[in-house]
N, C-alpha and C positions, 0 to 999 in steps of 0.2 A: 702471252707476250705483253710487253709494256711500252707505253709511249708517254713522253714527258709533255704535259699540257699545262701551260701557264706556269704553275709553281709546284705541281705534284705529278707523280707517276700514276697513270691510269692503266689498269690491267684489262686485257680483253682477249677474246679468241675470235678467229674468223674462219669460215668454212664455206664451200660452195662457190659457184660462179653465176653471175647474173646481176639483176638490179639490186641495189643495197637495201638490206632489211636489218634494223637495229632493235635488239631486245634490251629493255630496261627493267630490272628486277625490283621486287618489293623490299620492304623494310626488314632488316636482319638477315637477308638472303644474299646470294651472290649469283654470278652469271650462270652457274651450273643448274639453277632451277629450271632453265629453259632447254636443257640438253636434248630432251626428246623432241620438242617442237623444232629446235634448230636442225636436228638430224633430218627430219622430214622435209623441211622447207629449203634446206641447202641444196636439194636436187635442182631447184629452179632459181635460187637467189644467192647473192653473196651475203651471208649471215654474220652479223657482228654481235657477239655477246659481250657486254661490258659490265665490269664491277664498278658501280657508282662510287664516287669519292666517299671514303670512310668505310667501305664494305669490301669483303673479299680481300684481294691483294692490292687494292687501290688506296692511295694515301688520302689524307685530309689535313688541311692546314688552318681551318677556321670553322666557325659555326655558320655554314652557308645557308642562304635562303633559297627557295625554289628557283628563282630567276638565275642564281649563280650556277645551280646544277644544270640548267638549260644552256647556260653559256659554255660550260665545260663540254657538253655534248656537241654544241656548235663548233667549238675549237677542235674537238676530236674529228668531226667531219671535214673541217677545212684542212687539217693536217694530213688526212688520208684521201683527200680529193673525193669525198663522198658527196654527191649532189642529189637533192630531192629524195631522201630516203623514205622507206616505209618504217614507221616507228610502232613497236609493240611495247606497251608498258603495263606492268601489273602493280596494283596497289600504290605504294609510294612512287614507283617507277612511272605509274600512270599520271601522277601529279607532274612529274618532270616532263613527261611526254606531252601533256596538254599545254604546259608553259612553252615548251619548244615549238609545238605546232602553231601556237598563237603568234609566234615571232619570226619563224623561219619557214622556208619552203619544205613541205612534206607531201609526198605522193599520196600515201594513205596512212591512216591512224587506227590502231587497234587498242582499245582500253579494256583491261581485265580487272574487275573488282577494284576500280580506282576511285578513291575519294577525291575531294577537291572543293567541295562546298561545305559550309558549316552545317553540322547535324542539328536536329531539333533535340534540345535537352529536356528531359523530364525533371520534375521537382527534386528527386533524389540526387540526380547527377548535378543539378545546379547547386544544391547544398554542399555536395562533396567538393565542388570547385571552390566555393566560398571558404570552406574549412581549410582547404589546401593553401589558398592564398593567405588566409589569416595566420596559419601556422608558419608559412614562409616568412611573413613579416616579423613574426616573433622568434624566428630561427628555430622552430620546432619541427622535427621530422615526423609526420604522421604515417610515413611509409605508404603513401598513396600514389596513384598513377597507374597507367596501363602496364601490362607485361613488357611491351616494347620499350616503354620509358625506363622501367626498372632495369632492364637488361642492357640499356645503352650506356656508353661511357664517354667521357671527355666531350669533344665537340658535338658528338651525335645527340646527346641529350638536348642541347639547345637547338640543333637542327630539327629534331622532332617537334619540339614545342612550337617553333616558328612555322613549321609546315602545317601542323594541325590548326593553328590559329589564323592561317592565311586563307582567305576565301578567293578562289580562282574564278568566280563567276564571270567577272568582266573580261578576263583573259579567254575563258572558254568560248565566249560569244564571238571571239575573233577567229576561231578555227574555221577554215573554209574547205579543207580537204575531205574526201570521203572518209567517214568514220564508222567503225564497228565497235559496239560495246557488248561485252560479255560479263554477266553478273550471275553469281550463284543465288538460287532462290532461298537457300537456307543461310546465307551469309549474315553473321551477326557483327563482324568487324566493320564491314561496309554494307549497310542494309540496302536492299533493292531499290528503295525509294530514292536513294542518292543517285543510282544509275539512271533512274527515270528522269530525275531533275537535270542531270548532265545531258542526257539525250535530248531534252527539250531545249537546251541552250545551244546545241550544235545544229546548224541548219543542214537538213538532209541526212542526218546520222540514222543508224539503225541499232536497236537494242535487242539482244537475244538473251532470254532468261534461261539459265541452265538448271533444270530440275535435278534434285538429289545431289546438289553441290553447294558448298559453302564458299570460303574465301579463296580456294584454289581450284576453280573449275577446270583449268588447263591441265591439272594433275588428276583430280578426282574423276573427271569424265573426259579423259584425253582424246579418245577417238571421236567423240561427238564434237568437241571443240575444234579438233583438227579439220573435220569436214566443213564446219562453219567458216573457219579462218581461210581455208583454201578456196571455198566458194566466193568469199569476199575478195580475196587477192586476185583470183583468176577471172573475176568479172561475171560470175554466174549469179543468178538470183538466189537469195537465201530463203 
């Protein structure tokens, strides 16, 4: 179903009955990436799966910054009378979740393979960035950039660039709700050290390293992640 928020249509699905729980998907994905988790958690929660602006069946009208994505989620909650939700964000959705949690009331926060602070660049990466910027200045296309960047079109290219270059460290420090972090030990897209640094920035948070998993631990090791998530949500010790 769709709801008109500000100036665009936002697509979402809702299932279950109980306290509100919102899923925010990663880059290039849509709400269905969480179908299995949503099915399990809808037994005890009102689960909202959202297509973020520009993805799935949701519209996009500009090159938004992370703060604007968080504002859309807040407007979504206000429109549906959702108060103090649990937020689960994967990757790019984790960026949005952290920004949201730093500004609005959140019951609990779950971050899965989420970036948010600038990574340490090695010399090769640094030189590639310099070459790209030089080529852009001369209007030369070196066909560089990540797969996500190459696959993005229209406003989303600029959204991705803005997101990657924005350091959320100061916002992350403002998060006060109970927070669980899940990061794959083999993740190359968002290395484990990023999760450790974010964990250190959030007071009282807990980090679980998922062995034999990369950027999609909630898919690659579904049952393990489900047990950890349920333990966190139901108040049991992890």
